N, C-alpha and C positions, 0 to 999 in steps of 0.2 A: 506493498500498498505506500509505505516513505516514498521508494522509486515514479511512485503518480505524481510528486512533488514535484512539481514545476519552479524552478529558480527563482523566478517572477515569484511564485505563493511565499516560496521561502525568507525572499528579503522583504514583500511587503506585511509576512509577522515578524521579520524581524525591528521593521519597521515601529509596529506594534511589538514592538523588545519584548517578544518570543521567545525564551534561550533554548527551546527544546527548538528553533526553526535553527537562531546561529548556530547550536550542535551543529548540528544538521549539514550548515553549509561547509561546515567548517571542512569537516569531516569527511565529507564530495572532493570538495577542493586542496585543501593542506599540505597532502604530499605532492600532485602533481605543481602547485605553484612553489613548491620549497624545488624538484627540481627546472620549476624555469630559472627562480633567480639561481640557483646556481650555477648553469653553464652560464653565465655573466656574469659571475662575484670573485666563484668557484671554490665557496667557502661557504663550509653543510650548516656553517654556524650561524652565521651572515643571511645566510638564505635559508634558514627558519626562524631566523631576526626579525629580517623585511618578511618575512609573509603576516611575521604574528605582532609588529607592524597596522601591519597593511586592514589585520584585520580588528584589529583594537581604533583606530582609527574608521573602520566598514558600522561600529557596531554605537563608537561616539555619533554620529553622523546621519547614520541611517532613516533616523527621522524624515530630518534636508534634502535629503542625496532623491535625486533623480537617474536613472535609472533609462532610460526607453528603448532602449537598442540589445540588450546583454545582458547578462546574466553575469559569467562567464566571462566572455571580453571588457563586460568595469574592472575585475577583481586581477588578470593578469592585465590589461592599464596599470592599474593600481600596483601590479607589484615591481612592475616594470619602473615603475616610476620611484620603489622608495628604495628600488636595488639603486639606480645613479644617481638618488639623492646619496643616499649610505656611503656609496663607497666615492667620491665627490668628495660628501666632507671626512672620511680617512684621506686621499690619498691630497685632501688640503691640511688636514694632519703630518700628514707621515713629510711629505714637504719641508713642511716646518723646520720638526723634528729632524733630517736633514740634514737643513741650509742649520739652526740651530747645533747640531749635535758637530759639524765637520763643521762649525766654528770655537766652538770647544776645544774642537780633536787642536783643534791648529794653533794653540799654546797664543794667540795673537791675542786676543782679547783685551778692551782697554778698559780702565780705572773705573770705567761711568756703570757694564757690565759684570758683574762677580761668580766666579763657576759657582751658581746658585744648583742650588739643590737638581735643578733639569740635568743637566751637564750628569747628575751623579747617580737619578731614575737612569740619564741611555747609560750608560756602562754597566749601570746595576742589568738591563732588561738584556744585553746585548752581553753580560756575561751568565744571561739563565738558556745564551742559545748550545746546542747538542755543538763536539766541538769543531767539527766538520761546516755547519752553519756559518757558525759563527768567523771560523777565520775569510769564506769564501767569503761574506760579510764585512768582514773588514781592509779585506783586500777588493772592494767593491764602494764599499761605502767613506773612508776611509784613506785607504791607498791608494784611491781611485782607476785601479787599475780596470779594466774590459774586461765584460766578457773571454774573448779570446784569447787574452794580454795571463790570463790567471788559467784558461783552459788552457794555457800552454804552460805554464807553471807546475801548476798540480796535475797534468798530464789525468786529465778526463774533460769528456766534451765540454760545451756550451749549454750542451740544453740539460746538459746536469748541473750543472752553475746556475740554469733559468730555476730548476727544482730547486736547488738549495735557496735562493734566494726566494723565491719562495715563501716554502718553508721559515726561515727568516724572518721574514715582513711580518708575517702569519702569527708568527708567537712571537714576536714584539708585540704586534699588534691587540689582542688573548693579557701581555705584562701590562701591556702598560696601559688598555683601553677606563677600569676600573676607576683609573689614573687619569683621562683624557681631558674631561674636563676640567680640571684641576691645572692641568695640567696647558693646556686651551690663553685661554685666559693670563700664565703669567707669563709666557708667549708673547701671547699679543702687547702685555706692556711691554716685553723687553725689546721687539720689535719697532716695533711708533713708537715707543715714547726720544 
């Protein structure tokens, strides 16, 4: 019987704050939406978070949302938006993190910007990486070597370098995520002071 309920009927019930309808729509689309998000962000944890955020938004805004064509299309479009938006925020944070990391490691700080807890947090995060990831990350981000140069130096393929950098960045993001808001605020204060 539940299979006969259309997505529009579920959505209209959700608009009336029907939790059972929300649960049914969530169960129906959660796994495929996670796969869809993962295909873009390449992180299962991030994909799940993106889809969960999208469903929270759907629940909160359902009474005022107008979905005219397809609930399924709306869910996929919203998931794409949440995924790209999250990736852009992470990219911006990593860009600032890399800039500051390079700056902090260069030893060329002027007296206005002390070696703060940010540099220590970055160093701590790097130190938690597995040995191979750490070595490749340092060669790439701190020593400025290209993937090709690292490949020749370590006698491994560039694909291995790319994979290890992906692992390193994911692990750093996981390590820094709980502290990211504080870190970004501090970075912005430093960068724009």
